[in-house]
C-alpha positions as semicolon CSV with decimal commas, in nm:
position;residue;x (nm);y (nm);z (nm)
1;M;0,000;0,000;0,000
2;R;0,131;0,343;-0,093
3;S;0,121;0,646;0,132
4;W;0,058;0,976;-0,040
5;R;-0,075;1,161;0,263
6;S;0,226;1,385;0,327
7;V;0,225;1,504;-0,031
8;V;-0,147;1,573;-0,027
9;A;-0,116;1,778;0,288
10;I;0,120;2,027;0,133
11;G;0,022;1,995;-0,231
12;A;-0,268;2,089;-0,450
13;T;-0,551;1,969;-0,234
14;V;-0,599;2,254;0,012
15;P;-0,977;2,313;0,005
16;F;-0,961;2,688;0,078
17;V;-0,688;2,903;-0,063
18;A;-0,626;3,275;-0,017
19;F;-0,405;3,441;-0,273
20;A;-0,263;3,786;-0,309
21;A;-0,264;3,836;-0,682
22;A;-0,319;4,069;-0,975
23;C;-0,251;4,189;-1,325
24;G;-0,371;4,458;-1,563
25;S;-0,634;4,365;-1,817
26;N;-0,492;4,596;-2,081
27;G;-0,126;4,556;-1,999
28;D;-0,085;4,934;-1,956
29;S;0,180;5,094;-1,738
30;E;-0,065;5,181;-1,462
31;S;-0,177;4,822;-1,407
32;A;0,177;4,691;-1,456
33;E;0,278;4,899;-1,154
34;G;0,030;4,712;-0,936
35;S;-0,245;4,974;-0,922
36;L;-0,528;4,729;-0,857
37;S;-0,629;4,663;-0,498
38;G;-0,914;4,470;-0,342
39;N;-1,064;4,127;-0,281
40;L;-1,205;3,873;-0,524
41;T;-1,402;3,567;-0,415
42;G;-1,458;3,252;-0,614
43;A;-1,584;2,902;-0,543
44;G;-1,626;2,573;-0,718
45;A;-1,437;2,287;-0,874
46;T;-1,155;2,103;-0,704
47;F;-1,046;1,987;-1,051
48;P;-0,855;2,311;-1,142
49;N;-0,748;2,397;-0,787
50;P;-0,380;2,304;-0,835
51;V;-0,340;2,530;-1,137
52;F;-0,556;2,804;-0,982
53;Q;-0,307;2,813;-0,694
54;E;-0,008;2,838;-0,925
55;W;-0,171;3,099;-1,148
56;A;-0,253;3,321;-0,854
57;D;0,095;3,284;-0,701
58;S;0,243;3,405;-1,028
59;F;-0,022;3,673;-1,084
60;R;0,044;3,836;-0,747
61;Q;0,397;3,927;-0,849
62;E;0,248;4,201;-1,065
63;Q;-0,045;4,315;-0,850
64;P;0,017;4,238;-0,482
65;G;-0,280;4,454;-0,382
66;V;-0,539;4,207;-0,508
67;R;-0,644;3,917;-0,289
68;I;-0,825;3,619;-0,444
69;N;-1,009;3,383;-0,211
70;Y;-1,100;3,065;-0,400
71;Q;-1,299;2,801;-0,213
72;S;-1,237;2,458;-0,365
73;I;-1,573;2,309;-0,266
74;G;-1,674;2,114;-0,576
75;S;-1,852;2,212;-0,895
76;G;-2,201;2,171;-0,753
77;G;-2,121;2,412;-0,471
78;G;-1,958;2,653;-0,712
79;I;-2,269;2,670;-0,930
80;E;-2,490;2,710;-0,624
81;Q;-2,284;2,993;-0,477
82;F;-2,262;3,167;-0,814
83;L;-2,640;3,154;-0,859
84;R;-2,685;3,279;-0,502
85;Q;-2,444;3,565;-0,586
86;T;-2,230;3,501;-0,279
87;V;-1,907;3,495;-0,486
88;D;-1,763;3,707;-0,765
89;F;-1,705;3,408;-0,993
90;G;-1,791;3,041;-1,003
91;S;-1,602;2,743;-1,142
92;S;-1,725;2,405;-1,263
93;E;-1,649;2,112;-1,493
94;R;-2,017;2,129;-1,590
95;Y;-2,132;2,423;-1,800
96;L;-2,442;2,617;-1,698
97;T;-2,753;2,477;-1,865
98;D;-3,010;2,703;-2,028
99;D;-3,226;2,672;-1,715
100;A;-2,935;2,775;-1,492
101;L;-2,855;3,069;-1,719
102;A;-3,218;3,180;-1,699
103;E;-3,210;3,151;-1,319
104;A;-2,891;3,355;-1,307
105;A;-3,035;3,627;-1,530
106;E;-3,354;3,649;-1,324
107;G;-3,161;3,675;-0,999
108;R;-2,903;3,928;-1,118
109;G;-3,102;4,130;-1,367
110;C;-2,854;4,067;-1,649
111;E;-2,702;3,776;-1,835
112;A;-2,449;3,537;-1,688
113;I;-2,127;3,473;-1,879
114;Q;-1,952;3,137;-1,901
115;F;-1,628;3,047;-2,068
116;P;-1,375;2,760;-2,061
117;V;-1,024;2,821;-1,927
118;I;-0,847;2,483;-1,919
119;F;-0,875;2,118;-2,019
120;G;-0,786;1,818;-1,805
121;S;-0,839;1,445;-1,778
122;V;-1,014;1,225;-1,524
123;V;-0,807;0,917;-1,450
124;I;-0,874;0,581;-1,285
125;A;-0,620;0,556;-1,003
126;F;-0,524;0,248;-0,801
127;N;-0,403;0,158;-0,455
128;D;-0,145;-0,088;-0,593
129;D;0,162;0,016;-0,797
130;A;0,155;-0,322;-0,972
131;L;-0,168;-0,216;-1,145
132;D;-0,014;0,089;-1,311
133;G;-0,101;0,079;-1,682
134;L;-0,388;-0,168;-1,637
135;V;-0,603;-0,147;-1,951
136;L;-0,973;-0,083;-1,899
137;T;-1,269;-0,017;-2,128
138;S;-1,584;0,184;-2,064
139;D;-1,773;-0,146;-2,034
140;V;-1,539;-0,284;-1,768
141;I;-1,535;0,043;-1,573
142;A;-1,915;0,057;-1,579
143;R;-1,941;-0,303;-1,461
144;I;-1,690;-0,237;-1,180
145;Y;-1,894;0,057;-1,048
146;D;-2,213;-0,147;-1,097
147;R;-2,049;-0,418;-0,878
148;D;-2,083;-0,677;-1,155
149;I;-1,703;-0,708;-1,174
150;T;-1,564;-0,733;-0,822
151;N;-1,215;-0,887;-0,857
152;Y;-0,905;-0,782;-1,048
153;N;-0,866;-1,133;-1,191
154;D;-1,208;-1,121;-1,355
155;P;-1,193;-1,270;-1,707
156;A;-1,303;-0,940;-1,863
157;I;-1,000;-0,764;-1,712
158;Q;-0,767;-1,054;-1,788
159;E;-0,868;-1,046;-2,154
160;L;-0,763;-0,682;-2,178
161;N;-0,435;-0,744;-1,994
162;P;-0,297;-1,082;-2,109
163;D;0,060;-0,997;-2,009
164;M;-0,020;-0,883;-1,654
165;D;-0,021;-1,112;-1,351
166;L;-0,349;-0,991;-1,205
167;P;-0,404;-1,040;-0,830
168;D;-0,690;-1,230;-0,675
169;L;-0,803;-0,913;-0,502
170;N;-1,144;-0,762;-0,438
171;I;-1,206;-0,428;-0,610
172;I;-1,333;-0,141;-0,395
173;P;-1,471;0,136;-0,620
174;V;-1,442;0,488;-0,478
175;H;-1,652;0,782;-0,597
176;R;-1,709;1,145;-0,505
177;S;-1,957;1,199;-0,223
178;D;-2,009;1,568;-0,305
179;G;-2,160;1,737;-0,610
180;S;-1,871;1,729;-0,850
181;G;-1,777;1,831;-1,202
182;T;-1,524;1,548;-1,194
183;T;-1,817;1,312;-1,139
184;Y;-1,999;1,476;-1,428
185;V;-1,703;1,421;-1,664
186;F;-1,669;1,058;-1,549
187;T;-2,039;0,970;-1,561
188;H;-2,092;1,156;-1,889
189;Y;-1,822;0,938;-2,042
190;L;-1,987;0,619;-1,914
191;N;-2,335;0,742;-2,005
192;T;-2,222;0,811;-2,361
193;E;-2,027;0,488;-2,404
194;N;-2,225;0,225;-2,213
195;E;-2,595;0,143;-2,253
196;M;-2,625;-0,033;-1,916
197;W;-2,482;0,270;-1,739
198;A;-2,711;0,507;-1,926
199;D;-3,016;0,301;-1,827
200;K;-2,926;0,256;-1,458
201;Y;-2,720;0,558;-1,354
202;G;-2,709;0,829;-1,617
203;E;-2,486;1,132;-1,578
204;G;-2,457;1,431;-1,349
205;T;-2,257;1,603;-1,080
206;E;-2,420;1,349;-0,847
207;V;-2,565;1,004;-0,924
208;Q;-2,710;0,721;-0,715
209;W;-2,415;0,486;-0,671
210;A;-2,440;0,110;-0,631
211;S;-2,407;-0,044;-0,286
212;G;-2,057;-0,169;-0,219
213;T;-1,893;0,151;-0,341
214;I;-1,751;0,413;-0,104
215;G;-1,742;0,792;-0,124
216;G;-1,482;1,060;-0,063
217;Q;-1,514;1,439;-0,037
218;G;-1,332;1,612;-0,321
219;N;-1,045;1,475;-0,527
220;E;-0,843;1,464;-0,207
221;G;-1,109;1,255;-0,033
222;V;-1,121;1,002;-0,315
223;S;-0,741;0,985;-0,320
224;S;-0,738;0,926;0,055
225;Q;-0,993;0,645;0,031
226;V;-0,793;0,480;-0,248
227;E;-0,481;0,504;-0,034
228;Q;-0,644;0,356;0,275
229;N;-0,829;0,061;0,117
230;R;-0,641;-0,233;-0,034
231;G;-0,783;-0,308;-0,377
232;A;-0,941;0,034;-0,413
233;L;-0,965;0,231;-0,734
234;G;-1,120;0,571;-0,791
235;Y;-1,163;0,847;-1,045
236;V;-0,966;1,167;-0,981
237;N;-0,835;1,468;-1,166
238;Q;-0,516;1,389;-1,356
239;A;-0,330;1,677;-1,190
240;Y;-0,396;1,531;-0,843
241;A;-0,292;1,183;-0,954
242;M;0,028;1,319;-1,109
243;E;0,124;1,526;-0,807
244;I;0,091;1,242;-0,559
245;G;0,220;0,968;-0,789
246;M;-0,086;0,745;-0,808
247;P;-0,075;0,444;-1,046
248;Q;-0,326;0,491;-1,328
249;A;-0,519;0,292;-1,588
250;A;-0,492;0,316;-1,965
251;I;-0,838;0,359;-2,118
252;V;-0,947;0,220;-2,455
253;N;-1,080;0,502;-2,674
254;S;-1,333;0,494;-2,958
255;D;-1,069;0,374;-3,206
256;G;-0,984;0,077;-2,985
257;E;-0,652;0,222;-2,870
258;A;-0,545;0,186;-2,505
259;I;-0,440;0,541;-2,413
260;S;-0,258;0,642;-2,096
261;P;-0,361;0,980;-1,949
262;T;-0,060;1,181;-2,066
263;L;-0,059;1,553;-2,135
264;E;-0,025;1,481;-2,506
265;A;-0,330;1,254;-2,501
266;T;-0,533;1,517;-2,313
267;T;-0,430;1,785;-2,562
268;E;-0,524;1,559;-2,853
269;A;-0,870;1,505;-2,703
270;S;-0,926;1,876;-2,640
271;E;-0,832;1,963;-2,998
272;L;-1,098;1,723;-3,128
273;A;-1,376;1,898;-2,935
274;E;-1,641;2,092;-3,127
275;I;-1,706;2,414;-2,934
276;P;-2,019;2,620;-3,012
277;D;-2,059;2,993;-2,946
278;S;-2,259;2,914;-2,632
279;F;-1,957;2,727;-2,488
280;Q;-2,194;2,449;-2,382
281;F;-2,012;2,136;-2,493
282;D;-1,881;1,795;-2,393
283;I;-1,580;1,604;-2,524
284;D;-1,720;1,279;-2,665
285;G;-1,620;0,992;-2,893
286;I;-1,247;1,057;-2,871
287;G;-1,028;0,842;-3,096
288;G;-0,681;0,863;-3,247
289;E;-0,424;0,921;-2,975
290;G;-0,673;1,109;-2,756
291;Y;-0,751;1,011;-2,397
292;P;-1,128;0,951;-2,380
293;I;-1,217;1,083;-2,031
294;T;-1,129;1,448;-2,084
295;G;-1,313;1,746;-1,940
296;T;-1,322;2,122;-1,932
297;N;-1,332;2,382;-1,657
298;W;-1,568;2,675;-1,698
299;I;-1,569;3,013;-1,524
300;F;-1,895;3,197;-1,453
301;A;-1,939;3,573;-1,413
302;Y;-2,206;3,839;-1,477
303;E;-2,262;4,126;-1,718
304;C;-2,364;4,359;-1,436
305;G;-2,369;4,411;-1,062
306;Y;-1,998;4,448;-0,985
307;D;-1,840;4,768;-0,863
308;D;-1,577;4,906;-1,100
309;T;-1,284;4,780;-0,891
310;T;-1,415;4,424;-0,872
311;A;-1,492;4,419;-1,244
312;D;-1,142;4,546;-1,327
313;M;-0,984;4,279;-1,109
314;L;-1,194;4,001;-1,262
315;K;-1,120;4,108;-1,618
316;S;-0,752;4,161;-1,541
317;Y;-0,702;3,823;-1,379
318;W;-0,873;3,614;-1,644
319;T;-0,711;3,815;-1,922
320;W;-0,374;3,735;-1,768
321;V;-0,465;3,366;-1,752
322;L;-0,558;3,366;-2,120
323;T;-0,269;3,574;-2,255
324;S;0,030;3,491;-2,035
325;D;0,286;3,237;-2,153
326;E;0,365;3,178;-1,788
327;A;0,006;3,073;-1,719
328;D;0,026;2,814;-1,998
329;E;0,360;2,685;-1,875
330;L;0,227;2,640;-1,522
331;A;-0,075;2,452;-1,655
332;L;0,143;2,221;-1,862
333;E;0,367;2,143;-1,566
334;L;0,062;2,026;-1,370
335;G;-0,077;1,809;-1,650
336;Y;-0,349;2,041;-1,778
337;A;-0,392;2,123;-2,148
338;P;-0,412;2,498;-2,220
339;M;-0,654;2,619;-2,483
340;G;-0,541;2,697;-2,836
341;A;-0,493;3,052;-2,963
342;S;-0,816;3,072;-3,164
343;L;-1,027;2,949;-2,872
344;K;-0,855;3,194;-2,637
345;E;-0,950;3,480;-2,870
346;R;-1,313;3,373;-2,851
347;V;-1,298;3,347;-2,473
348;L;-1,137;3,691;-2,433
349;E;-1,445;3,839;-2,599
350;Q;-1,652;3,686;-2,318
351;V;-1,419;3,823;-2,051
352;E;-1,476;4,172;-2,191
353;R;-1,850;4,126;-2,130
354;I;-1,795;4,124;-1,752
355;N;-1,990;4,422;-1,609
356;S;-2,050;4,555;-1,961
357;Q;-2,420;4,614;-1,883
358;N;-2,365;4,788;-1,551
C-alpha cells in the first residue's frame, strides 16, 4: 500500500486558498505597476485547484494589492454559490444549462457569462503500484462501479491485460460523495459509451451509486480512500494523480486504442472537441491518440452588478490567464492542457463582457 498523505497535505488539495494576486487587463503601465487593490471571491471545482493556486501565485507578483479567495468546494457548490451571488465568480467542470442561465439572469437582472479556461483528464487511479497501466474499457469500468465485476482477476479484465499477472483481489470502487464536475465528466463518459450505465445511472454532478462503493469528499477525499483501502480504485483529476504519484489505468478510446492519461493525449482530445458559441459542450467519442475521459473547466461571471474595482480585477485576472505564456507553462507542468490561440481569442471576448451592462 502506498502512502501519499504527506504530499497531499502540502500539495494541490488545500480546500480553501487565499491568494494575493493581480494583473492589468490591458497591460498598460498603470496596471503593470500594481495599481489594482481589493478582494475577489470565487468558489467551485476542485479539478482546477492546483493550477488556480499556481496561477494566482504568479499573478500576485504584478499586482500584490489584489487578494483572491478561491474556495475549492466542488462544482455543484460553485454553481450554487454563483447563482446565489455570494461569490464574484464560479467554477465548474459542468457548464451552466439554459435553465441555470435563466435563473442567473432572473436573480441578477442581467445575463451570466460562461467560458472555458483549461482542459484536463479524469483518470482511474489504483491503490497498488503493480496495477499501473492496467487497460480498462468503458464497459469494464461501468461493470466495476455497478459491482458486476468485483475482482481484479475477472476474465473481462484478464482479456484486456494478457501480459499482466493480475491479483486475486477484491475491487473497492471509490466515488465522489459531493456534487462534483469530476463526477460529471466521469459519468458523462460512461453514459455516452455504455448502454447499461445510461439506463441505470445516467450522468450528473451526483448520481445514485451502487451499494458496495464508497465515497470521498473532493479529489483529495477520493485519493485518501484509495490510499487507505487495499484493492481500491477511484476516479480523480489527472493533476492530483500526477502530483501524488498514483498508479493509473490506460483507457481504450473509440478507435480501440489503449491510451494512458498523458498531457499529449489530453491535448489531442481537447483539440478534437467541437465548441459552439454558447460554450456548452462535452468532449465525446475521442479516438486517435486522444484520452477519452477528458473534461473542461468553466468560469462563470455576470454582465452587471460588480463595482468598478471588482470588475477590473476580474477582467484583469482572467485576461492574464488567457494571454500569459507563464500561465500556460504552469498549466502544462501540472498536466493540464491549455486552450489553443483561436479558442482563447473567442474566450477573451466573453471576458470583456464582464460588467458591460452595468
